[in-house]
mmCIF entry with sequence, helices, sheets and N, C-alpha, C, O atoms, coordinates in Angstrom:
data_MODEL
# 
_entry.id   MODEL 
# 
_entity.id                         1 
_entity.type                       polymer 
_entity.pdbx_number_of_molecules   1 
# 
_entity_poly.entity_id                      1 
_entity_poly.type                           'polypeptide(L)' 
_entity_poly.nstd_linkage                   no 
_entity_poly.nstd_monomer                   no 
_entity_poly.pdbx_seq_one_letter_code       MSISSFRRIMIAYDRMRNDSHTVFLGAFFLKGNIVFHYRMVYTRFILKIE 
_entity_poly.pdbx_seq_one_letter_code_can   MSISSFRRIMIAYDRMRNDSHTVFLGAFFLKGNIVFHYRMVYTRFILKIE 
_entity_poly.pdbx_strand_id                 A 
# 
loop_
_entity_poly_seq.entity_id 
_entity_poly_seq.num 
_entity_poly_seq.mon_id 
_entity_poly_seq.hetero 
1 1  MET n 
1 2  SER n 
1 3  ILE n 
1 4  SER n 
1 5  SER n 
1 6  PHE n 
1 7  ARG n 
1 8  ARG n 
1 9  ILE n 
1 10 MET n 
1 11 ILE n 
1 12 ALA n 
1 13 TYR n 
1 14 ASP n 
1 15 ARG n 
1 16 MET n 
1 17 ARG n 
1 18 ASN n 
1 19 ASP n 
1 20 SER n 
1 21 HIS n 
1 22 THR n 
1 23 VAL n 
1 24 PHE n 
1 25 LEU n 
1 26 GLY n 
1 27 ALA n 
1 28 PHE n 
1 29 PHE n 
1 30 LEU n 
1 31 LYS n 
1 32 GLY n 
1 33 ASN n 
1 34 ILE n 
1 35 VAL n 
1 36 PHE n 
1 37 HIS n 
1 38 TYR n 
1 39 ARG n 
1 40 MET n 
1 41 VAL n 
1 42 TYR n 
1 43 THR n 
1 44 ARG n 
1 45 PHE n 
1 46 ILE n 
1 47 LEU n 
1 48 LYS n 
1 49 ILE n 
1 50 GLU n 
# 
_struct_asym.id          A 
_struct_asym.entity_id   1 
# 
loop_
_struct_conf.conf_type_id 
_struct_conf.id 
_struct_conf.pdbx_PDB_helix_id 
_struct_conf.beg_label_comp_id 
_struct_conf.beg_label_asym_id 
_struct_conf.beg_label_seq_id 
_struct_conf.pdbx_beg_PDB_ins_code 
_struct_conf.end_label_comp_id 
_struct_conf.end_label_asym_id 
_struct_conf.end_label_seq_id 
_struct_conf.pdbx_end_PDB_ins_code 
_struct_conf.beg_auth_comp_id 
_struct_conf.beg_auth_asym_id 
_struct_conf.beg_auth_seq_id 
_struct_conf.end_auth_comp_id 
_struct_conf.end_auth_asym_id 
_struct_conf.end_auth_seq_id 
_struct_conf.pdbx_PDB_helix_class 
_struct_conf.details 
_struct_conf.pdbx_PDB_helix_length 
HELX_P HELX_P1 AA1 ILE A 3  ? ARG A 17 ? ILE A 3  ARG A 17 1 ? 15 
HELX_P HELX_P2 AA2 HIS A 21 ? ILE A 49 ? HIS A 21 ILE A 49 1 ? 29 
# 
_struct_conf_type.id          HELX_P 
_struct_conf_type.criteria    ? 
_struct_conf_type.reference   ? 
# 
loop_
_atom_site.group_PDB 
_atom_site.id 
_atom_site.type_symbol 
_atom_site.label_atom_id 
_atom_site.label_alt_id 
_atom_site.label_comp_id 
_atom_site.label_asym_id 
_atom_site.label_entity_id 
_atom_site.label_seq_id 
_atom_site.pdbx_PDB_ins_code 
_atom_site.Cartn_x 
_atom_site.Cartn_y 
_atom_site.Cartn_z 
_atom_site.occupancy 
_atom_site.B_iso_or_equiv 
_atom_site.pdbx_formal_charge 
_atom_site.auth_seq_id 
_atom_site.auth_comp_id 
_atom_site.auth_asym_id 
_atom_site.auth_atom_id 
_atom_site.pdbx_PDB_model_num 
ATOM 1   N N  . MET A 1 1  ? 0.850   -1.189  0.000  1.00 0.00 ? 1  MET A N  1 
ATOM 2   C CA . MET A 1 1  ? 0.000   0.000   0.000  1.00 0.00 ? 1  MET A CA 1 
ATOM 3   C C  . MET A 1 1  ? 0.890   1.244   0.000  1.00 0.00 ? 1  MET A C  1 
ATOM 4   O O  . MET A 1 1  ? 1.822   1.358   0.796  1.00 0.00 ? 1  MET A O  1 
ATOM 5   N N  . SER A 1 2  ? 0.590   2.157   -0.891 1.00 0.00 ? 2  SER A N  1 
ATOM 6   C CA . SER A 1 2  ? 1.394   3.376   -0.972 1.00 0.00 ? 2  SER A CA 1 
ATOM 7   C C  . SER A 1 2  ? 0.996   4.364   0.125  1.00 0.00 ? 2  SER A C  1 
ATOM 8   O O  . SER A 1 2  ? -0.062  4.242   0.742  1.00 0.00 ? 2  SER A O  1 
ATOM 9   N N  . ILE A 1 3  ? 1.867   5.339   0.348  1.00 0.00 ? 3  ILE A N  1 
ATOM 10  C CA . ILE A 1 3  ? 1.626   6.304   1.427  1.00 0.00 ? 3  ILE A CA 1 
ATOM 11  C C  . ILE A 1 3  ? 0.409   7.172   1.123  1.00 0.00 ? 3  ILE A C  1 
ATOM 12  O O  . ILE A 1 3  ? -0.351  7.520   2.027  1.00 0.00 ? 3  ILE A O  1 
ATOM 13  N N  . SER A 1 4  ? 0.224   7.523   -0.165 1.00 0.00 ? 4  SER A N  1 
ATOM 14  C CA . SER A 1 4  ? -0.893  8.406   -0.521 1.00 0.00 ? 4  SER A CA 1 
ATOM 15  C C  . SER A 1 4  ? -2.233  7.729   -0.256 1.00 0.00 ? 4  SER A C  1 
ATOM 16  O O  . SER A 1 4  ? -3.162  8.368   0.237  1.00 0.00 ? 4  SER A O  1 
ATOM 17  N N  . SER A 1 5  ? -2.341  6.442   -0.579 1.00 0.00 ? 5  SER A N  1 
ATOM 18  C CA . SER A 1 5  ? -3.600  5.737   -0.340 1.00 0.00 ? 5  SER A CA 1 
ATOM 19  C C  . SER A 1 5  ? -3.830  5.571   1.158  1.00 0.00 ? 5  SER A C  1 
ATOM 20  O O  . SER A 1 5  ? -4.966  5.639   1.629  1.00 0.00 ? 5  SER A O  1 
ATOM 21  N N  . PHE A 1 6  ? -2.757  5.355   1.899  1.00 0.00 ? 6  PHE A N  1 
ATOM 22  C CA . PHE A 1 6  ? -2.872  5.245   3.353  1.00 0.00 ? 6  PHE A CA 1 
ATOM 23  C C  . PHE A 1 6  ? -3.364  6.558   3.948  1.00 0.00 ? 6  PHE A C  1 
ATOM 24  O O  . PHE A 1 6  ? -4.205  6.570   4.847  1.00 0.00 ? 6  PHE A O  1 
ATOM 25  N N  . ARG A 1 7  ? -2.823  7.675   3.429  1.00 0.00 ? 7  ARG A N  1 
ATOM 26  C CA . ARG A 1 7  ? -3.238  8.999   3.895  1.00 0.00 ? 7  ARG A CA 1 
ATOM 27  C C  . ARG A 1 7  ? -4.710  9.223   3.576  1.00 0.00 ? 7  ARG A C  1 
ATOM 28  O O  . ARG A 1 7  ? -5.450  9.798   4.374  1.00 0.00 ? 7  ARG A O  1 
ATOM 29  N N  . ARG A 1 8  ? -5.127  8.757   2.390  1.00 0.00 ? 8  ARG A N  1 
ATOM 30  C CA . ARG A 1 8  ? -6.524  8.913   1.975  1.00 0.00 ? 8  ARG A CA 1 
ATOM 31  C C  . ARG A 1 8  ? -7.443  8.136   2.919  1.00 0.00 ? 8  ARG A C  1 
ATOM 32  O O  . ARG A 1 8  ? -8.517  8.610   3.288  1.00 0.00 ? 8  ARG A O  1 
ATOM 33  N N  . ILE A 1 9  ? -7.005  6.943   3.299  1.00 0.00 ? 9  ILE A N  1 
ATOM 34  C CA . ILE A 1 9  ? -7.804  6.128   4.219  1.00 0.00 ? 9  ILE A CA 1 
ATOM 35  C C  . ILE A 1 9  ? -7.898  6.814   5.578  1.00 0.00 ? 9  ILE A C  1 
ATOM 36  O O  . ILE A 1 9  ? -8.960  6.817   6.201  1.00 0.00 ? 9  ILE A O  1 
ATOM 37  N N  . MET A 1 10 ? -6.789  7.395   6.039  1.00 0.00 ? 10 MET A N  1 
ATOM 38  C CA . MET A 1 10 ? -6.792  8.084   7.329  1.00 0.00 ? 10 MET A CA 1 
ATOM 39  C C  . MET A 1 10 ? -7.731  9.282   7.311  1.00 0.00 ? 10 MET A C  1 
ATOM 40  O O  . MET A 1 10 ? -8.440  9.538   8.284  1.00 0.00 ? 10 MET A O  1 
ATOM 41  N N  . ILE A 1 11 ? -7.733  10.017  6.196  1.00 0.00 ? 11 ILE A N  1 
ATOM 42  C CA . ILE A 1 11 ? -8.637  11.171  6.066  1.00 0.00 ? 11 ILE A CA 1 
ATOM 43  C C  . ILE A 1 11 ? -10.088 10.696  6.085  1.00 0.00 ? 11 ILE A C  1 
ATOM 44  O O  . ILE A 1 11 ? -10.938 11.294  6.744  1.00 0.00 ? 11 ILE A O  1 
ATOM 45  N N  . ALA A 1 12 ? -10.359 9.618   5.356  1.00 0.00 ? 12 ALA A N  1 
ATOM 46  C CA . ALA A 1 12 ? -11.721 9.071   5.331  1.00 0.00 ? 12 ALA A CA 1 
ATOM 47  C C  . ALA A 1 12 ? -12.116 8.584   6.717  1.00 0.00 ? 12 ALA A C  1 
ATOM 48  O O  . ALA A 1 12 ? -13.266 8.727   7.131  1.00 0.00 ? 12 ALA A O  1 
ATOM 49  N N  . TYR A 1 13 ? -11.150 8.007   7.435  1.00 0.00 ? 13 TYR A N  1 
ATOM 50  C CA . TYR A 1 13 ? -11.422 7.526   8.786  1.00 0.00 ? 13 TYR A CA 1 
ATOM 51  C C  . TYR A 1 13 ? -11.747 8.693   9.716  1.00 0.00 ? 13 TYR A C  1 
ATOM 52  O O  . TYR A 1 13 ? -12.654 8.603   10.544 1.00 0.00 ? 13 TYR A O  1 
ATOM 53  N N  . ASP A 1 14 ? -10.996 9.797   9.571  1.00 0.00 ? 14 ASP A N  1 
ATOM 54  C CA . ASP A 1 14 ? -11.255 10.987  10.390 1.00 0.00 ? 14 ASP A CA 1 
ATOM 55  C C  . ASP A 1 14 ? -12.646 11.538  10.110 1.00 0.00 ? 14 ASP A C  1 
ATOM 56  O O  . ASP A 1 14 ? -13.347 11.970  11.025 1.00 0.00 ? 14 ASP A O  1 
ATOM 57  N N  . ARG A 1 15 ? -13.040 11.521  8.838  1.00 0.00 ? 15 ARG A N  1 
ATOM 58  C CA . ARG A 1 15 ? -14.384 12.007  8.491  1.00 0.00 ? 15 ARG A CA 1 
ATOM 59  C C  . ARG A 1 15 ? -15.444 11.086  9.077  1.00 0.00 ? 15 ARG A C  1 
ATOM 60  O O  . ARG A 1 15 ? -16.465 11.551  9.585  1.00 0.00 ? 15 ARG A O  1 
ATOM 61  N N  . MET A 1 16 ? -15.206 9.787   9.007  1.00 0.00 ? 16 MET A N  1 
ATOM 62  C CA . MET A 1 16 ? -16.191 8.823   9.495  1.00 0.00 ? 16 MET A CA 1 
ATOM 63  C C  . MET A 1 16 ? -16.302 8.866   11.010 1.00 0.00 ? 16 MET A C  1 
ATOM 64  O O  . MET A 1 16 ? -17.354 8.566   11.574 1.00 0.00 ? 16 MET A O  1 
ATOM 65  N N  . ARG A 1 17 ? -15.193 9.247   11.676 1.00 0.00 ? 17 ARG A N  1 
ATOM 66  C CA . ARG A 1 17 ? -15.227 9.304   13.132 1.00 0.00 ? 17 ARG A CA 1 
ATOM 67  C C  . ARG A 1 17 ? -16.245 10.331  13.608 1.00 0.00 ? 17 ARG A C  1 
ATOM 68  O O  . ARG A 1 17 ? -16.851 10.167  14.666 1.00 0.00 ? 17 ARG A O  1 
ATOM 69  N N  . ASN A 1 18 ? -16.430 11.388  12.826 1.00 0.00 ? 18 ASN A N  1 
ATOM 70  C CA . ASN A 1 18 ? -17.404 12.428  13.175 1.00 0.00 ? 18 ASN A CA 1 
ATOM 71  C C  . ASN A 1 18 ? -18.801 12.066  12.686 1.00 0.00 ? 18 ASN A C  1 
ATOM 72  O O  . ASN A 1 18 ? -19.771 12.767  12.972 1.00 0.00 ? 18 ASN A O  1 
ATOM 73  N N  . ASP A 1 19 ? -18.892 10.967  11.947 1.00 0.00 ? 19 ASP A N  1 
ATOM 74  C CA . ASP A 1 19 ? -20.165 10.585  11.349 1.00 0.00 ? 19 ASP A CA 1 
ATOM 75  C C  . ASP A 1 19 ? -20.888 9.566   12.222 1.00 0.00 ? 19 ASP A C  1 
ATOM 76  O O  . ASP A 1 19 ? -20.327 9.049   13.188 1.00 0.00 ? 19 ASP A O  1 
ATOM 77  N N  . SER A 1 20 ? -22.129 9.287   11.872 1.00 0.00 ? 20 SER A N  1 
ATOM 78  C CA . SER A 1 20 ? -22.899 8.288   12.608 1.00 0.00 ? 20 SER A CA 1 
ATOM 79  C C  . SER A 1 20 ? -22.480 6.879   12.194 1.00 0.00 ? 20 SER A C  1 
ATOM 80  O O  . SER A 1 20 ? -22.788 5.908   12.885 1.00 0.00 ? 20 SER A O  1 
ATOM 81  N N  . HIS A 1 21 ? -21.774 6.769   11.059 1.00 0.00 ? 21 HIS A N  1 
ATOM 82  C CA . HIS A 1 21 ? -21.323 5.456   10.598 1.00 0.00 ? 21 HIS A CA 1 
ATOM 83  C C  . HIS A 1 21 ? -20.309 4.855   11.567 1.00 0.00 ? 21 HIS A C  1 
ATOM 84  O O  . HIS A 1 21 ? -20.128 3.638   11.614 1.00 0.00 ? 21 HIS A O  1 
ATOM 85  N N  . THR A 1 22 ? -19.650 5.718   12.340 1.00 0.00 ? 22 THR A N  1 
ATOM 86  C CA . THR A 1 22 ? -18.653 5.222   13.289 1.00 0.00 ? 22 THR A CA 1 
ATOM 87  C C  . THR A 1 22 ? -19.303 4.300   14.309 1.00 0.00 ? 22 THR A C  1 
ATOM 88  O O  . THR A 1 22 ? -18.718 3.293   14.707 1.00 0.00 ? 22 THR A O  1 
ATOM 89  N N  . VAL A 1 23 ? -20.511 4.647   14.729 1.00 0.00 ? 23 VAL A N  1 
ATOM 90  C CA . VAL A 1 23 ? -21.225 3.815   15.697 1.00 0.00 ? 23 VAL A CA 1 
ATOM 91  C C  . VAL A 1 23 ? -21.486 2.444   15.087 1.00 0.00 ? 23 VAL A C  1 
ATOM 92  O O  . VAL A 1 23 ? -21.333 1.421   15.754 1.00 0.00 ? 23 VAL A O  1 
ATOM 93  N N  . PHE A 1 24 ? -21.882 2.430   13.814 1.00 0.00 ? 24 PHE A N  1 
ATOM 94  C CA . PHE A 1 24 ? -22.148 1.171   13.126 1.00 0.00 ? 24 PHE A CA 1 
ATOM 95  C C  . PHE A 1 24 ? -20.878 0.346   12.995 1.00 0.00 ? 24 PHE A C  1 
ATOM 96  O O  . PHE A 1 24 ? -20.882 -0.860  13.239 1.00 0.00 ? 24 PHE A O  1 
ATOM 97  N N  . LEU A 1 25 ? -19.782 1.012   12.605 1.00 0.00 ? 25 LEU A N  1 
ATOM 98  C CA . LEU A 1 25 ? -18.502 0.307   12.449 1.00 0.00 ? 25 LEU A CA 1 
ATOM 99  C C  . LEU A 1 25 ? -18.028 -0.241  13.788 1.00 0.00 ? 25 LEU A C  1 
ATOM 100 O O  . LEU A 1 25 ? -17.530 -1.364  13.863 1.00 0.00 ? 25 LEU A O  1 
ATOM 101 N N  . GLY A 1 26 ? -18.181 0.551   14.843 1.00 0.00 ? 26 GLY A N  1 
ATOM 102 C CA . GLY A 1 26 ? -17.767 0.100   16.169 1.00 0.00 ? 26 GLY A CA 1 
ATOM 103 C C  . GLY A 1 26 ? -18.537 -1.140  16.588 1.00 0.00 ? 26 GLY A C  1 
ATOM 104 O O  . GLY A 1 26 ? -17.962 -2.086  17.127 1.00 0.00 ? 26 GLY A O  1 
ATOM 105 N N  . ALA A 1 27 ? -19.848 -1.131  16.339 1.00 0.00 ? 27 ALA A N  1 
ATOM 106 C CA . ALA A 1 27 ? -20.674 -2.284  16.674 1.00 0.00 ? 27 ALA A CA 1 
ATOM 107 C C  . ALA A 1 27 ? -20.271 -3.487  15.829 1.00 0.00 ? 27 ALA A C  1 
ATOM 108 O O  . ALA A 1 27 ? -20.265 -4.619  16.313 1.00 0.00 ? 27 ALA A O  1 
ATOM 109 N N  . PHE A 1 28 ? -19.932 -3.238  14.561 1.00 0.00 ? 28 PHE A N  1 
ATOM 110 C CA . PHE A 1 28 ? -19.539 -4.320  13.658 1.00 0.00 ? 28 PHE A CA 1 
ATOM 111 C C  . PHE A 1 28 ? -18.248 -4.978  14.130 1.00 0.00 ? 28 PHE A C  1 
ATOM 112 O O  . PHE A 1 28 ? -18.141 -6.204  14.159 1.00 0.00 ? 28 PHE A O  1 
ATOM 113 N N  . PHE A 1 29 ? -17.259 -4.143  14.504 1.00 0.00 ? 29 PHE A N  1 
ATOM 114 C CA . PHE A 1 29 ? -15.979 -4.687  14.961 1.00 0.00 ? 29 PHE A CA 1 
ATOM 115 C C  . PHE A 1 29 ? -16.145 -5.388  16.305 1.00 0.00 ? 29 PHE A C  1 
ATOM 116 O O  . PHE A 1 29 ? -15.512 -6.411  16.561 1.00 0.00 ? 29 PHE A O  1 
ATOM 117 N N  . LEU A 1 30 ? -17.003 -4.829  17.164 1.00 0.00 ? 30 LEU A N  1 
ATOM 118 C CA . LEU A 1 30 ? -17.247 -5.452  18.461 1.00 0.00 ? 30 LEU A CA 1 
ATOM 119 C C  . LEU A 1 30 ? -17.879 -6.818  18.262 1.00 0.00 ? 30 LEU A C  1 
ATOM 120 O O  . LEU A 1 30 ? -17.516 -7.785  18.932 1.00 0.00 ? 30 LEU A O  1 
ATOM 121 N N  . LYS A 1 31 ? -18.836 -6.894  17.328 1.00 0.00 ? 31 LYS A N  1 
ATOM 122 C CA . LYS A 1 31 ? -19.486 -8.161  17.021 1.00 0.00 ? 31 LYS A CA 1 
ATOM 123 C C  . LYS A 1 31 ? -18.463 -9.167  16.505 1.00 0.00 ? 31 LYS A C  1 
ATOM 124 O O  . LYS A 1 31 ? -18.499 -10.341 16.872 1.00 0.00 ? 31 LYS A O  1 
ATOM 125 N N  . GLY A 1 32 ? -17.544 -8.698  15.644 1.00 0.00 ? 32 GLY A N  1 
ATOM 126 C CA . GLY A 1 32 ? -16.507 -9.577  15.106 1.00 0.00 ? 32 GLY A CA 1 
ATOM 127 C C  . GLY A 1 32 ? -15.605 -10.105 16.215 1.00 0.00 ? 32 GLY A C  1 
ATOM 128 O O  . GLY A 1 32 ? -15.210 -11.271 16.199 1.00 0.00 ? 32 GLY A O  1 
ATOM 129 N N  . ASN A 1 33 ? -15.278 -9.235  17.188 1.00 0.00 ? 33 ASN A N  1 
ATOM 130 C CA . ASN A 1 33 ? -14.431 -9.657  18.300 1.00 0.00 ? 33 ASN A CA 1 
ATOM 131 C C  . ASN A 1 33 ? -15.139 -10.690 19.155 1.00 0.00 ? 33 ASN A C  1 
ATOM 132 O O  . ASN A 1 33 ? -14.516 -11.643 19.624 1.00 0.00 ? 33 ASN A O  1 
ATOM 133 N N  . ILE A 1 34 ? -16.442 -10.509 19.364 1.00 0.00 ? 34 ILE A N  1 
ATOM 134 C CA . ILE A 1 34 ? -17.219 -11.458 20.160 1.00 0.00 ? 34 ILE A CA 1 
ATOM 135 C C  . ILE A 1 34 ? -17.250 -12.817 19.461 1.00 0.00 ? 34 ILE A C  1 
ATOM 136 O O  . ILE A 1 34 ? -17.088 -13.857 20.100 1.00 0.00 ? 34 ILE A O  1 
ATOM 137 N N  . VAL A 1 35 ? -17.459 -12.795 18.138 1.00 0.00 ? 35 VAL A N  1 
ATOM 138 C CA . VAL A 1 35 ? -17.489 -14.047 17.376 1.00 0.00 ? 35 VAL A CA 1 
ATOM 139 C C  . VAL A 1 35 ? -16.133 -14.729 17.443 1.00 0.00 ? 35 VAL A C  1 
ATOM 140 O O  . VAL A 1 35 ? -16.054 -15.946 17.607 1.00 0.00 ? 35 VAL A O  1 
ATOM 141 N N  . PHE A 1 36 ? -15.058 -13.944 17.317 1.00 0.00 ? 36 PHE A N  1 
ATOM 142 C CA . PHE A 1 36 ? -13.705 -14.504 17.378 1.00 0.00 ? 36 PHE A CA 1 
ATOM 143 C C  . PHE A 1 36 ? -13.442 -15.110 18.756 1.00 0.00 ? 36 PHE A C  1 
ATOM 144 O O  . PHE A 1 36 ? -12.881 -16.201 18.858 1.00 0.00 ? 36 PHE A O  1 
ATOM 145 N N  . HIS A 1 37 ? -13.841 -14.412 19.809 1.00 0.00 ? 37 HIS A N  1 
ATOM 146 C CA . HIS A 1 37 ? -13.655 -14.893 21.175 1.00 0.00 ? 37 HIS A CA 1 
ATOM 147 C C  . HIS A 1 37 ? -14.450 -16.179 21.386 1.00 0.00 ? 37 HIS A C  1 
ATOM 148 O O  . HIS A 1 37 ? -13.970 -17.119 22.020 1.00 0.00 ? 37 HIS A O  1 
ATOM 149 N N  . TYR A 1 38 ? -15.670 -16.213 20.848 1.00 0.00 ? 38 TYR A N  1 
ATOM 150 C CA . TYR A 1 38 ? -16.519 -17.393 20.980 1.00 0.00 ? 38 TYR A CA 1 
ATOM 151 C C  . TYR A 1 38 ? -15.876 -18.589 20.288 1.00 0.00 ? 38 TYR A C  1 
ATOM 152 O O  . TYR A 1 38 ? -15.920 -19.708 20.800 1.00 0.00 ? 38 TYR A O  1 
ATOM 153 N N  . ARG A 1 39 ? -15.275 -18.345 19.113 1.00 0.00 ? 39 ARG A N  1 
ATOM 154 C CA . ARG A 1 39 ? -14.612 -19.432 18.379 1.00 0.00 ? 39 ARG A CA 1 
ATOM 155 C C  . ARG A 1 39 ? -13.430 -19.979 19.167 1.00 0.00 ? 39 ARG A C  1 
ATOM 156 O O  . ARG A 1 39 ? -13.202 -21.189 19.198 1.00 0.00 ? 39 ARG A O  1 
ATOM 157 N N  . MET A 1 40 ? -12.676 -19.080 19.807 1.00 0.00 ? 40 MET A N  1 
ATOM 158 C CA . MET A 1 40 ? -11.520 -19.520 20.597 1.00 0.00 ? 40 MET A CA 1 
ATOM 159 C C  . MET A 1 40 ? -11.979 -20.398 21.756 1.00 0.00 ? 40 MET A C  1 
ATOM 160 O O  . MET A 1 40 ? -11.400 -21.455 22.005 1.00 0.00 ? 40 MET A O  1 
ATOM 161 N N  . VAL A 1 41 ? -13.014 -19.961 22.464 1.00 0.00 ? 41 VAL A N  1 
ATOM 162 C CA . VAL A 1 41 ? -13.545 -20.739 23.588 1.00 0.00 ? 41 VAL A CA 1 
ATOM 163 C C  . VAL A 1 41 ? -14.096 -22.068 23.081 1.00 0.00 ? 41 VAL A C  1 
ATOM 164 O O  . VAL A 1 41 ? -13.913 -23.107 23.715 1.00 0.00 ? 41 VAL A O  1 
ATOM 165 N N  . TYR A 1 42 ? -14.775 -22.028 21.931 1.00 0.00 ? 42 TYR A N  1 
ATOM 166 C CA . TYR A 1 42 ? -15.385 -23.229 21.361 1.00 0.00 ? 42 TYR A CA 1 
ATOM 167 C C  . TYR A 1 42 ? -14.320 -24.257 20.997 1.00 0.00 ? 42 TYR A C  1 
ATOM 168 O O  . TYR A 1 42 ? -14.481 -25.443 21.286 1.00 0.00 ? 42 TYR A O  1 
ATOM 169 N N  . THR A 1 43 ? -13.228 -23.813 20.362 1.00 0.00 ? 43 THR A N  1 
ATOM 170 C CA . THR A 1 43 ? -12.165 -24.745 19.972 1.00 0.00 ? 43 THR A CA 1 
ATOM 171 C C  . THR A 1 43 ? -11.475 -25.304 21.207 1.00 0.00 ? 43 THR A C  1 
ATOM 172 O O  . THR A 1 43 ? -11.100 -26.476 21.219 1.00 0.00 ? 43 THR A O  1 
ATOM 173 N N  . ARG A 1 44 ? -11.300 -24.499 22.242 1.00 0.00 ? 44 ARG A N  1 
ATOM 174 C CA . ARG A 1 44 ? -10.690 -24.992 23.485 1.00 0.00 ? 44 ARG A CA 1 
ATOM 175 C C  . ARG A 1 44 ? -11.588 -26.045 24.124 1.00 0.00 ? 44 ARG A C  1 
ATOM 176 O O  . ARG A 1 44 ? -11.105 -27.041 24.663 1.00 0.00 ? 44 ARG A O  1 
ATOM 177 N N  . PHE A 1 45 ? -12.898 -25.820 24.059 1.00 0.00 ? 45 PHE A N  1 
ATOM 178 C CA . PHE A 1 45 ? -13.866 -26.759 24.619 1.00 0.00 ? 45 PHE A CA 1 
ATOM 179 C C  . PHE A 1 45 ? -13.775 -28.103 23.904 1.00 0.00 ? 45 PHE A C  1 
ATOM 180 O O  . PHE A 1 45 ? -13.803 -29.156 24.540 1.00 0.00 ? 45 PHE A O  1 
ATOM 181 N N  . ILE A 1 46 ? -13.665 -28.059 22.568 1.00 0.00 ? 46 ILE A N  1 
ATOM 182 C CA . ILE A 1 46 ? -13.554 -29.284 21.773 1.00 0.00 ? 46 ILE A CA 1 
ATOM 183 C C  . ILE A 1 46 ? -12.244 -30.005 22.104 1.00 0.00 ? 46 ILE A C  1 
ATOM 184 O O  . ILE A 1 46 ? -12.219 -31.231 22.217 1.00 0.00 ? 46 ILE A O  1 
ATOM 185 N N  . LEU A 1 47 ? -11.160 -29.244 22.258 1.00 0.00 ? 47 LEU A N  1 
ATOM 186 C CA . LEU A 1 47 ? -9.865  -29.853 22.577 1.00 0.00 ? 47 LEU A CA 1 
ATOM 187 C C  . LEU A 1 47 ? -9.905  -30.521 23.951 1.00 0.00 ? 47 LEU A C  1 
ATOM 188 O O  . LEU A 1 47 ? -9.267  -31.554 24.156 1.00 0.00 ? 47 LEU A O  1 
ATOM 189 N N  . LYS A 1 48 ? -10.640 -29.945 24.879 1.00 0.00 ? 48 LYS A N  1 
ATOM 190 C CA . LYS A 1 48 ? -10.749 -30.540 26.217 1.00 0.00 ? 48 LYS A CA 1 
ATOM 191 C C  . LYS A 1 48 ? -11.517 -31.857 26.148 1.00 0.00 ? 48 LYS A C  1 
ATOM 192 O O  . LYS A 1 48 ? -11.185 -32.806 26.858 1.00 0.00 ? 48 LYS A O  1 
ATOM 193 N N  . ILE A 1 49 ? -12.535 -31.920 25.302 1.00 0.00 ? 49 ILE A N  1 
ATOM 194 C CA . ILE A 1 49 ? -13.337 -33.143 25.166 1.00 0.00 ? 49 ILE A CA 1 
ATOM 195 C C  . ILE A 1 49 ? -12.477 -34.264 24.574 1.00 0.00 ? 49 ILE A C  1 
ATOM 196 O O  . ILE A 1 49 ? -12.523 -35.403 25.037 1.00 0.00 ? 49 ILE A O  1 
ATOM 197 N N  . GLU A 1 50 ? -11.692 -33.924 23.543 1.00 0.00 ? 50 GLU A N  1 
ATOM 198 C CA . GLU A 1 50 ? -10.836 -34.931 22.900 1.00 0.00 ? 50 GLU A CA 1 
ATOM 199 C C  . GLU A 1 50 ? -9.546  -35.129 23.686 1.00 0.00 ? 50 GLU A C  1 
ATOM 200 O O  . GLU A 1 50 ? -8.703  -35.937 23.297 1.00 0.00 ? 50 GLU A O  1 
# 
């Protein structure tokens, strides 16, 4: 990734931070973290059974 595209993403991120979409993105990432955490616990549970 070039520096200019990275800068463009950062600018877009700054704009989105002031937007209502940030709340949606935050919820989306939080949901992803919960799913990831659940998968980790689930795989550990399966490993304990076997």
